[in-house]
N, C-alpha and C positions, 0 to 999 in steps of 0.2 A: 426459139424454144430452149428453155433451160435444161441442160444436160445434168440431171440430178445424180446419175450414176458416177459420172466423172468427178463431180463435186464431192460426193461421199468418199470416193477413192482418194481424193486430194487430202481430205481431213481424216483419213484412216478410220472411217466408220463402216462396218460391214453391211449395214442395212439402214433403211429409213428409221427415224425416231417416231415415237408416238406423238400425236397432236394434243399435247397437254403440257402442263408446267414442267413435269419431269423431262419430257422430250425436248422442250425448249432449252432447259439448262444443259442437257447432254449435248445438244447440237452446238450451242455456243462454246462450251468447254472444249469440244473437239476442234472447232474452228480456230480458236485462239492458240491452241498448242501446235497446230499444223501450219498456219499461215502467219508469217511474221508481220509486225507493224514496221513500216519503213517509208521514208520520204526521199529515197535515192533519186528518183527521176526528177523531182523538184530541184534538187541540188545540181543535177546534170543539165538543167535548163530545158527539160522535156515537158510537154503538155500532159496534164492529168485528165484522162478520160473517165467519166463516171457513168456512162451509159452501160446497160447490162452486158452487151456483147463485148465492149472494150474491157470491162472489168474482168469478165470471165476469161478472156484471152490472156490477160496478164497474170491474174492470181491463180487460176486453175491450170490452163494449158501451158503457160510459160513458167509456172511454179515460182512466181515472184511473190512479194508481199505488197502492201500498200498502206495508205493511211485511212482515216475514218470514212471519208466519202467513198472510197473504193471498197473497203472492207464491208461496210454496212449496206452498200448497194448489193454486193454479192450475197450477203446474209439475208437481206430482204427477199431476194429472188429464191434463195433456198427455202426460206419459210413458206413462201407462196407455193412452191413446188410440192411441199409437204401437205399443204392444206391449211396452214395457219392464216389468220387474218391479222395483218400487220401494216404499219405505215411509218414513214420517217418522221423524226423530230429534229429540231435544231437546238444546240446548247452552247453555253458560254463556259469556257474552261477557266477556273479560278486558281489553279495551281500557279504559284509565283506571280499572280496578278497584282498590280499596284493601282489599277483603276478598273472600271467596268470593262470586261473583255468583250470582243465581238463574237458573233455566233460562228465559230470556226470548228464546231464539232457536230456530228450527227449520230443519232442512236435510233432504236426502233421501239415503237409502241405496239404491243402484241395483245390482242384480245382473246382470252381463253376462258370459256365457260362462265361468262358474265363478269369476269375480272380483267382489268387492264394490268399488264406487266411491262416493265422496261427490260430490254435486252440490248447488249452492246458488244459487238464483235470487233469494234474498231477503236477502243480506248487504249492507247499505247502506254499510258502512265503506269498502269497496274492491271490486275485482273478483277473486274467488277462482275459478280454473279448476276444472273437475271433476278429481278425482284418484283414483287407485286407493287403496284402504284397505290400505296397506302401510307398515310402520314405515320411516321415512327417505325415503319417496316425496317427490319434489320436482316442482314444476311452475312454469313461467314464464308469467305473465299477458301478454296482448298489450301492456300498457303497460310491460313490463320488470320488474315486481316478481316476486320469487321467493317461493314458498310451500313449506312443508315440513310433513309429518305426523310427529309423534313420539308415542310412548306416554308416558302420564303415570301415575305410580304411584297417584295419588288420583282422577284425573278421567277416566281412560280414554284418550282420544286428544286431542292438542293440535294445533291448526292455528297455524303461525307464519308471519309475513310479514317479508320483507326488501326494502324498496323506498322510493322517495321519498315523504315524508309529504304532498307536494302532490297525490298521486294517491289520497288518502283523504278521509274526511269531516271531517278535522281532529283526530281523537283520537290519531293517531300522533304521537309526540314526536321522532322522528328516525329515521335509517336504522339498519340492523342488525336481527337477528332479534327480533321482538316477538310475544308470544302474542296471537292473535286470539280464538279461542274453543276450548273443550273440549267433548267429547261422549262418550257411551257408545253402544253399539249395542243397548241394552235396547229391548224392544218399547214403542212409544208408542201409547197408545189415544187415541181422539177426546176422551175426558174430560180427559186430560192436556194436550192442546193447548188445549182450552177454558179450563182453569184458568190455564195460562200466558198465554194471550191476554188473559184477564180481568185478571190482575195487571198485565201490561205496559201495558194500555190505560187502567187506572183507578187504580192505586196512586200516591199522591203521590210516592213514592220513585222511580218509574219515569222513566227519561230521556225517554221519549216524552210524559210529562205536563209536562215542564219546559222543553222547547224544540221549536220547529218544525224538522223535519229533512227535507231533500229532497236526493236525489242521483241521478245518472244516469251510466252508463258510456258513454264516447265511444270511437270506433274506435281512437284513439291516446291516450286520456286519461280524465279524470274531472272531473265538475263537482258542486259541493255548495253548498247554501244552508242555513245554520243560523241560524234567526231572520232577521236582516237581513244577515248576513255571507255574502257570495258569494265562491266561489273556483272557478277553472277552470284546469286544466293540461292542455296538449296538447304532447307532446314536451318540449322545453325551455322552452316559453312558458307563463308563469303569470300569471293576472289575479286580483287580489283587491280587493274593495271592500265598503264598508258602504253599504247602500241607505238613502236618507233620504227617499224619496218613495213613498207607497203605490201610485201609478200605475206607477212603475218596478218596484216589487216584483211587482205583478200581471203586468206585461208580461214580466218575467224568468221567472216561473213558466211562462208560456205558451210563450215563444220558446225557452228553453233546456231546459225539462223537459217540455214538452208537457202541462202541467196548466192547464186553463182554469177559472178560478173566477169567481164573481160578484164585483162590486165590493164588495159587503157582506162576503162571506167573506174576500176578500183584505184588506180594511180591518181586519177583526177580527184576523186573524193578524198584520198589520203592527203593530197597536197593542199587542199583548201583550208 
């Protein structure tokens, strides 16, 4: 049984949201500001559970973060507890891709009053607002970045972003419309998510096996930590630094991202 009250406390919402497009956007925005995106357990060689109980225990009870398969499992459960009708989709992330990427991302398809919407509480690259699934639909993120949905002849739907690269995890190479990820609305089974999660968390080719990636959405900006490289942008103010002390690394994880690790785990990540 999903503990909605504990989830709402975790994301600092005082009450349930309305079961409409406005409520969907409000829930996703609160979730992304409260629960950091991170792949720390992957880098520490720990298995990633994506069942409802396991995800709740980690992201809510233990106040950790997670990556898309964890974040959007929790978000889907929260949507269901509110009374939304939603299901998972799989996506291909095109940021920095040199070939057709595998389906290593998941998001949610939400049906509201006769209209399908996409919602994504687990995209660590930037903040993507919830959007109606309509060709040419556009949305403006609170940080000012623009997003657009286009039809793609090979890959179904394509999400594009036009915004400052400092409001991303660092994979954006400049301003102008850039593809973020593509997806289809095909039905996704639990076995499909399990397989995608297994590859993403264990394959040597996976980005999440190659770097420690942490990010959090800020009310007017974005902060990211990739290995020892830290960047934070709020409005026009941007800070970037390379962390050289494991104690500072552990403190940054705690103070900026709300992730409290043991000194041993932080030291292991710092030394990789």
